[in-house]
Every structure is written in C-alpha cells, then in structure tokens.
N, C-alpha and C positions, 0 to 999 in steps of 0.2 A: 478455318471457319469455326465459330463458337458453337458450343453445344446448345441445343434447345433446352428450355426449362423442363419440358416433359421428360427428356432423357436424363437430365441431371437429377431431377426429383425421383425418377424411377430407381436410379442406382443408389440414391440416399435411402429410399425406402427399403431396398433389398438389404443394405448394410444394417439398418436399424432392426429389421425383422430377424435377421440371422443372429444379431447380438442378443436380442431379447430371448430367443429360443435357447441359444447356447447357455446364457447366464442362468436361466431358470433350471435347465437340466443340471448344470454344474452345482447350483445351489442345493438341489435335492440330493445329489450324490455326496457332496461334501458334508451336508448336515447329517445324512444317514450314517456316514463313516464316522463323523464326530461323535454321534451318540454311541455307536458301537465301540469306539475307542475311548469313550469318556474324556474326550479332548475338547476343552473349552476353546482353545486357540483355533482348532479346525472349524468348530461351529461358528466362531466369530468371523473367520475367514469366509465361511459360507454366506453369512449376511453381507459381508463386504462384496462378494460376487453378485449377490442379488441387487445391491445398490447400483451396480453397473447397468442393470436393467432400467433403473429409473432414468439414468442419463440417456439411454437409448430411446426411451419413451419421449424424453424431452427433445431428442434429435428428430424423432419421427414427427411429432406435432410441430416442432420448430420449422421443419421443411414444409409441412402441410399448410401452415399459416403463411409462411413466406412465399408460397406459390400462388396465393390469392392475387387476383388482379387488382388494379386501381379501383378505388371507390371515392365517394365525395370527400371523406375525411383524409384519405391517403391517396393522393393523385399519382404517386410514384410506386404504388403497390405496397407489399408487406415484406419485401426482401430482407430488411434489417432485423426482422424477427429472428432470423438465423443467427445473427451476431448476438442478440440478446440471449438466446438459448445457449450459445457458446459461453457467455459470461456466467450463466447459471452453473454450467458444468465446471467452469474454472473455480467457482466458489466451492462446489462440492469437493473437488480435488483438494483444495486447501483445508476444508473441514476434516476430510479423511486423514490428511497429513498430521493435523493437530491431534486427532484421536490416536494415531500410531505413536506419537511422542508420549502422550499421557500413558498409554498402555505399556510402552517400553519401560518408562520410568517406574511404573507401579510393579512390573514384573521384576525389575532389578532390586527394588527395596524389599520385595516379598520373597527374594531368593528363588524365583520360579524359573524353570527351564522347560523346553519343549520335551514331550515324551509321547511319541507316537509308535504305532505298530506298522507292520509291513503293508497292510491295506491302506493306511493313511499315506504312506510313502508313494504307493502306486497312484492313488487318486490325486495327490498333490502334483506329481510329475505330469499326469494327464492334464490337470488344470493349467500348469505352466505352459505346456505345448499349445493347447488350444487358445489360451488367452493371448499368448505372444503372436500366434498366427492371426488372430482377430485384430490385434494392435497394428500389425504390419499391413494387413488388408485395409483397415480404416485409414491409416496414415497415408498409404499409397493413393487410396480413393480420394481422400481429402485434398492432397496435392493435385491430383488429376482434375478434380472438379473445382479447385480453388475455394474450398469450404473450410473455414475455421471451425465450424460446428462438428464436421466429421473428424477433423484432425484432433479436436478436443476429446471426442469419443474414443479415438485411438489411444490417447494418453490415459484415459480411464481404464481401458483394457490392460494397458501396460502396468498400471498401478496395481491391478489385481494379480497380474503375473509376478510382479515384484514381491507382493505380500506372500504369495504361495512359495516363491523362492526363499523368502525369509524363513518360513516354516521349515522348508526342506534343509536349509543350511543349519537351522537349529537342531534338526534330527541328528546330523552327522557330527557337527562340531560341539554340540551341547554336552556330549559325553565327556569331553575334555575341558571345555571352558564353559561353565554354567551360565555366564552372563552374556554369551555371544548373541543370544536371541534378542536381548535388550539393545545391544550395540547396533546390530543390523536393523532393528526397528527404527532407531533414530536416523540411521543413514538413509533408509528408504523414505522416511518422512521428509527429509530435505530434498530428495529427488522429487517427491510429490509437490513440495512447495515450489520448486523450480518449474515443474510442469504447469502448475496453477498460474505462476507468473507469466509464462510464455503464452498460455491460452488467454489470460485476462488482458495482458498488454496488447496483444495483436488485435483482439476483438474490440477493446475499448478505443484503440487508436483508429480502427476502421469506423467506429461509430462517430468519433469526433471529427474524422476527416483528415487525410494526410496529403502531403505534397505529391504531385505527379512525378513518377520516376523520370529522370532526365533521358534515359535511353529510350523509354516508351514515347516521350515527347518528340525526340528526334525521329523515331520510326513513324509517328503520325505525320510529322512535317514532310518526310520523304514520300509517304503514301499520298498525301494530298497533292503535292507537287507533281506526282506521277499521273494524276488525273487531269492536270491543267497544262496549258501551253506556256506557262510562265511561272516564275518563282514567287511563292508567297511565304509570309512569315506569320506564325501563330503568336498571339499574345493575349493576355487576360484569360488564360485557360483555367477553367474550373471543372473538376470531375467529381461527381457524386455517385456513390455506389449504393444500390439497394438490392443486395444479393446479386443475382445475375443481371438485374436491370441496371444499366449504366446511363447516366445523364451527363452530358458534357456541353459546356458553352465556351466559345472562344471567338476572338476577333481575327480577321485577316484584312490586309490592305489590298484594294483593287485599284486599277487606273481611274483617275479622277474623271476622265471623259466617258467612262462606261455608264450606260444608262441603269436606272434602278431595275428595270426588267432583266437586263443582262446579268447584273449582280445577283438578283434573286434566283435566276436560273442556275448560276454557278453554285450558290449556297445550297440549293435543293439537290443538285447533283452530288455534291460532297456529302451531304447528310445521308443520302441514300447509300452511297458507297461505304461510308463509315458503319452504317447499320449492318450492311451485308458482310463486311469483312471482319469487323470487331464487335458487332453486337452493341454498338454505342448509339444512343439516341442523342444526336448533336443538334444544337441550336447555334447558328453562325451569324455573327454581326460583321458587316464589311465596312471598312473605313477607306476613304479616298487617299490616293497619293499621286503626286505629279511624276510623270515619266522623265 
C-alpha cells in the first residue's frame, strides 16, 4: 500500500527541520573557529554550510505547497511544486560548483594553501561526519518516499561534506604539495556538477513527463486481470504525476455484447482497486471487441 500524503509530508518536514537546525549550529561553530584561526577558507566553508539551510527551507516550503489540495486553477493539486523546488536546489548545486572552480583557480595563482590549527581540524572532522550522516539519511528517505526534492537535499549535504573533506585534505597534504587544495577544489566542483546534472535531469524529465516503465505496465495488467474473470489488454496508457498524486487514463476492451451498465460497473471496480493498491486515480475507457 502507498504512503498517505500526511505521513510522507511529516517525514519530509522532519528531515528539513533537522537539516536547518544542524546547518545553523555547524555554521556558528565553523565561523567561530574560522575567526579564532584567522582562516578565510573555514569561514567560507561556514557560509557554504549555511547555504544548505536555504535548500532545506526550499524543501520545507516545497513540500508545504505541494501538499495543498486541488483548487480552481490547479485541479490536480500542487504536487509538482516539489519537482520545481528540486530544480532550484539543482541550480544551487551548480552555482556552488562554479564558485569552487573559481576559488580553486584563484588560490592556485595566488600560491595559497590551507593553514589550520588543531581546533579547525576537529571541527572539520565533526562537520564531515554529521553532514555525511545527513546526506545518507536524506538520500535514504528520498528513495523511500520517492522524492527528488529530498534526494536533492541529500546531494547538498554531501557537497558540504566534500568541501569540508577538501579542507581536511589540504591540512595534511598541503604541507608537502602546496597546490593540492586547488586541485581537490576542482575535483569536488566536477562532483557537484554531476550531482546538479542528476538532480536537474530527473526533476525536469518528471516535469516534462516520461514513458511508463514496461515492468510496471505489465504489473498493472496482471493486477487488473486478477480482478476480472477474463483477460483484458491495456492500451492508450497515460500517467501523470503530481507529487504523490497520480492520474492515469487507459483503454480496455470488453465483450461487445456487454451492456454499458456492466462496462461502467467494471471500470468503477478497477478504478477503486487501483486507488487502494497503488494510489492511482484512474479513468478507464472501454472499447468493444467480438468474442
């Protein structure tokens, strides 16, 4: 059985609230240590952490808006706002990637290397652990709830963990290779570009509409046949996703000598079963065929 919207939204709210609280705390800690260590890189990383809070705020309000019911202008609800918010996060990831490339190149030409104390090392390790934990939690929850928005937030958490890892690597390797910080910055940037591509491509494809998976189509046919005493074939199938709200229309062929009332009764039965089993709001058109 599919999850109810309330349960799904509740779990999304929990993830976004935890993310906001953790990011604000890490921002304060990193910024304080950055000032004490006179470290521009750590202070910049602190602002990068705070930027994760922005994506979590987008996630929170994205789910809040997507959970609104249908209205006169939006008869299928606001579920696709979740995808629009995911696109925004994808763009943010891309912008962060560009900033990392620019910063890395500037540090290389300015012969700059990382230079942190023990306190900065401890805080950076704490940041990596907590941000990676949040990334895994958000990614797992995004897959569980089938939410591109939560998975996008997971990528954003991981981008911050990678940026902290970049600084940590610069601490230990920078003593021997001064330009390692710049090199790792470019590598992480391309990781972010890939993450942005994954988030944007999946979200935009969902907004445009994609072909139904063949395995799922076969599963639907088998389920529908299990509800009837005879074999039917689905055709002209169209699936539209609005967050958790699913709309599907399709045709089935019924015996030509069957009355309209009998065909209507069958279609209503199937529509009810599809809603109960898959959470699909189906509209079924029946065509006649000769036995």
